[in-house]
C-alpha positions, 0 to 999 in steps of 0.5 A: 690505501685500499678501502675496507668493505665497511668504509665502502658501505658507509660511503654508499650510505652517505651517497644515498643520504646526499641524494635524498638531500638532492645534493647530486654533486656530493652523491656522485663524488661519494659513489665514485669514492666507493667504487674506486677500490670496490669496482667489483661490487655488483650492487654498488655498480648497479645503484651508481648506474641507475644514478647515472641514468637518472642524471643523463650520463648514459654512457657511464650508466651503460658500463656500470650496469653491464658490469653489475649484470656480469657480476651477478646482478641478473634481474629484469630491472638491471637489464631494462636499465641497461637497455635504456642506457644503450638506447640513449647512446644509440646502441640500438641492437644491444639495447633491444637485446637487453630489453628482450632479456628483461622481458624474458624474466618478466613479461609484464615489465613495463619499462622493458616493454616500452624500451623494446618498442622504442628500439623497434621504432628506431629500427622502423620495424613498424608492425612489431612496434605497434604490437609492443606498444599495444602491450604497454598501453594495456598496462598504462592506458593514460600514458601520453608518450606511449599513445603518441608513439603508438599513433606514429607507429600505426601511421607508418605501418599503414593503419591510418584509421587507428593512427588518426584515432590515437592522435585525436585521443592524445590531443584531447588528453593534452590540448595544445601540447606542442610535441603532440601537435608536431607528431599529429601534424606530420602524420596528417602531412604524410597522409595527405591531409594538408589543411589539418596538418598545416593547422597543427604545425602552425600552432606548434610554431607559436610554441617553438618559433625558432625550430626551422624543421617546423617551418619546412614542414609548413612550407611543404603543406603550403606547397601541396595546397598550391600556395607556393608563394606562402611556402617560399615565404616560410622558407625565407623566414628560415634564413634568419634562423638557420641560413644555408640549411640543406633541408631548406634548399631541398624544399625550395627546390620542390617549390621552384619545380611546382612553379615550373622552374625545373632548372632552379630546382636542380640548382637548389638540390645540387647545392644541398647535396654538396653541403651534405657531402662536404659535411660527410653526412652521407646518410642525408645526401643519399636519398636526395641523390636518388630523388635528383636522379628520379627527377632528372635521370639524365642529369650529368651534374647529378651523376657527377655528384653521385660519383663524389658521394661514392668517392668520398667514401672510398667506394671506387668502382661505383664512383668511377661508374658514376663519373663515367656516366656523367661523361657519357651524358656530357662529354665536356663536363669539366668537373667530372673529368677533374674528379675522375682524373683525381680518382685515377691519380690517387689510384696510381692509374696515371695514364688514365688520369693524364687523359682526363687532365688533358681533356679537362684543360682542353675544355677549360680553354673554351670556357668564357669564365677563366676564373672558375675554380674547377679550372684551377683544380684541372691545372693542379691535377696536371701539375701533380701528374707532371711532377710524378713524370719528373717534368718539373718545368711543366708542373710549375707552369700548371701550378702557376696557372692554378695559382692565378685562379681564385679558389677556396683556401684548401685549393690554394693550400694544395697548390703551395704544398705541390709547389714545395714538393716540386722545389724539393725535387729540384733541390731548391730547399730554401724555396721549398721550405718557404712554400711549405711554410706558407701552405701550413700557415693557411691550412685550416684545422677541421671543425672542432680542432683546438689551436695546435699550440694547445689542442686536445691531442697535445694536452693529452700527451702532456697529461699522460707524461705528467701522470707517469712522472708522478708514479702513475704506472707503479699503481697499475695491476698488470693484466695476465698475458694469458689470452682468453680461450679461443680469443685472438689479439690484433697486431698493432702497427704504429710509429710516428707518421711518415716513418714507414707505416704505410709501406709496412701495411702495404707489404703485409697486405700482400700476405694471404694469411693477413688482413690489414685495417688502415687508419680506421681508429678502431680503438676509438670506441674502446677509448670512449668506453674507458672514459666512462669507467670510474675515474674516467680515462686515463685514471681508470686504467690502473684498476681495470679488472678482467671484466673491464678488459673483456668489455674493452675487447668486445667493444674493439672487436665490434668496431672491427666487425663493422669494417671487415670480416676476418676469415678463420685464422686470419691475422689482423694488422691494425695500423694507426700511427698515433696508437703510440699514445694509446699503447697503455689502453691497448695493453689493458685490453690485449695484454698479449698483443704484438706491436710493430714499431715503424722507425725512421731517422727522427729528422726525416720523420719530422721534416716529412710531416711538416712537408705533408698536406694532411687533413688537420685533425687533432693530431695532425694539427701539430705539424704546422711548423717544424718546431711544433712537429719536433716537439710533438715527436719528442713528447710522443716518443717519450710516452711510447718509450715509457709504455713500451719498457714499463709495461713490457710490451711485445714489440718488433721494430722495423727500421725504414732504412733497413727495409730499403737496404735489406727488404727480404731479411727485414720482412722474413724477420717480421714474418717470424715475429708474426708467426706466418710463413714467408711468401714470395708475394711479399716482394710484389707489394708495389703491384699489389698496391696498384690492385688495391685501388685508391690508398687513403694515406699521403704515401699512396705514390711511394707504396705503388713503386718498388722500395722508395729510396729518394726520401732517405736522408733527405733532412740533410739537405734541410739541415740549416732549417732543422738546426734549431730543433736538433737539440730536441731530436738528438736524444732520439737520434742517438737512442735509435742508432742514427747520427747527425751525419745521416 
C-alpha cells in the first residue's frame, strides 16, 4: 500500500525523535520505511544520507546524497557530504569533483576544503594539498588532524623545515598521541633523522604493540643506524604477530644486504614478490620488482618473476619479453622455460611451447633434485601438448612422471583433470569420471568462498526464486524501453558455462564494428550500488526509478571505461555466462538491452562443467559433483526463464549445435539481430583467435580451431553416470528442443 505524504512526514519525524534518543536501529528502520514509497523526496534522501554517513555506511550515503542532489538538493553541504561518502569508498576522482562543486558554492566551506585536501593527499598531489590545507588551517588553527596532514604534505612536497615545525607544534598540542608520533616518526625516517624517528616510533609501539608495520619502520631505522642485529630482532618479533608478512621479508632482505649477504637479500625479496603475486597484489609487487632489478639487473630469477607479474595480468608481450630476458641471462633456467612454454600453450603457439617443454625436461634430467615441483610442472606442460597432438600414450607417460613428484595441491589437481581429459579422448569413460571426481574432490575454493552446498551464489539464486514464487515480479514498475537520448546499450552475452559463450564472443570479436569484453564482471559495481539503495539488492529493484536506472548505467559505463575505449558507433558485447542471474538488474539499468543466450544440450553443458578445471569462485564452486552441477543448472535456468519471459527481455538464442551444423546461417541471423552487416572475416574466427594471444577461458583450445565438433553429444558416452540426474535435467532437455537420444 502506497504511503501518503503525511505518513511519510510522520515517519521522518519519528526517525528524528529516535535519533535524539540515540536509538540508531529504530531511526534507521524509520528512515527506510519513509523512503520505501517516497524515494524521490530530496530532503528525506539527504537527511538519511547524512545519517548513513555518521553511522559509517558510506556506500549507502553516497547513493542517497547523489540522488538527493539530482532531485534538487543542490547545496554546498550536500555536495560536501557526498564528497566525504565517496572519499570513504575510495572513489577519489568523484569525491574531488563533489568537493570542488561545494567550494564553488561556498569558498569558505571548511568540510569541503578539508575533504578536497584529503583527496589531494590520496592523489599524492603534494603542493596542491599543502595549499588546500593551509586554507583550512587559517579557519581552524587548532585542528590537530589538519595540522598533522599539513605537516605530512609539506614533507612530501620537499618543504622539510615547515614539516618539522608543524610536527613539533602537533606534538606540543597532543603529547604522547600515538597517531601523531607515528606520522612524525615516519617523517623523520624519510628525512634521514634516524635517532629522532626511532624515538617516536618506539613510543608509538608501546601504545600499539601488535602493529607489525611500526616494527618494520623501527627495523628500518635501526638498520640505517648500523644496528643490523637489533633490526633483525625487531623483524623476528613480527613473526609471532603476523608470520610470513611480505613487507617483513623485504626489510629482512635489506638487513641481510647490509650485512653483506646479497644472496640472502635476493632470496627474501623473491619470496615476498611471490607472495604478492600469488595474492594478486600487483601494486605491491611492482615497486619491489623495480627494486630487485635495480639491485641486480642481471638476475634471471627476477626477470622470471617480472614475467609472472605481467603474465598474471594477461600482459602477454611484456611477459614474453621478461621470460626471454631471463633465458638470455640463464639459458638453463627451468622455471622460465616452463612459464614461457605455458604462456605459448595457452596462446595456442604450440610449436614454440613444445620447444620450451622439451628444453625444460632436458634441463630437469640434469638436476640433482628430481623432486622439484617445477619438474612436475614441466611434465604437465609436455603432457598437455602431447594430448593436443593426440599422442595420448606420451601424454600419459608424462602425467605419470608429474604425479610421482610431490607438488602443491593445485598441481596435483591439474594433473588429475588432464588425465581425465586424456581418458575421455581414449573413450575410457569410467576411468575419466574417476579422475575428474578425484580432481574435484581436492580442488580448493578461492579464499572467502563458502561451502559449495550452501555458498552465496547458490543461496542467491534460491532466494530470487523464492521471491518470485511470492509474487515479487508483480510489484515491479517496468521501466520504459525508450533509451535515453544519445545513449547506447551493451549487448549481453550469457548462457550456462560451457554452452558456447566463448565460441560466440570469439566469432563476434572478428567483426570490425564490435568490441567484446570477456568475463570482466562489469556489472559488479552496479550490483554493489543496488545493494546500497533503500531495501538493498534485490528488494530495491521493483521501485527503481529513472534516476536510479541512470546511476546504475553511469556506474556500469564507468567500469567499462576502465577496461576498454569504445570507438564511436562501436557495439559492445559484454560476455559473462552467469549474468543469467543478474538479468533483472541489467533490465532495470538497460531496459532496451539485447541479450544473446548461448544454448547447448543440458547434459553436455553439465558434464563439461564437471570436467573443467575452473578457478573455484562462488559460482564455479557449484560444479564439484555431477549432482551439484545439475542442480545449479536447473535453478539457474528457472531463474533466467522467469526473467526472460516475465520481463519481456529481447533475447536471441544461439544453439551450440546449430553453430556446428550451419555456421553461416546462424551467424547471419545473429548479425541481423545485432544490426551489423555480415563480414567474411567472421568465418576466420579461429585464425583471429590466434591473433588475440592468450584467451583467458577454459575454451582457449577449442576456439583456436575451426568449429569444434568432438564435444557434441559427448554426454551419451557418460549416460550411466548422468542417469541419476536426468529427471532434474529432462524438463530443460524438452524445453530447449533436445531429447534423451542426443
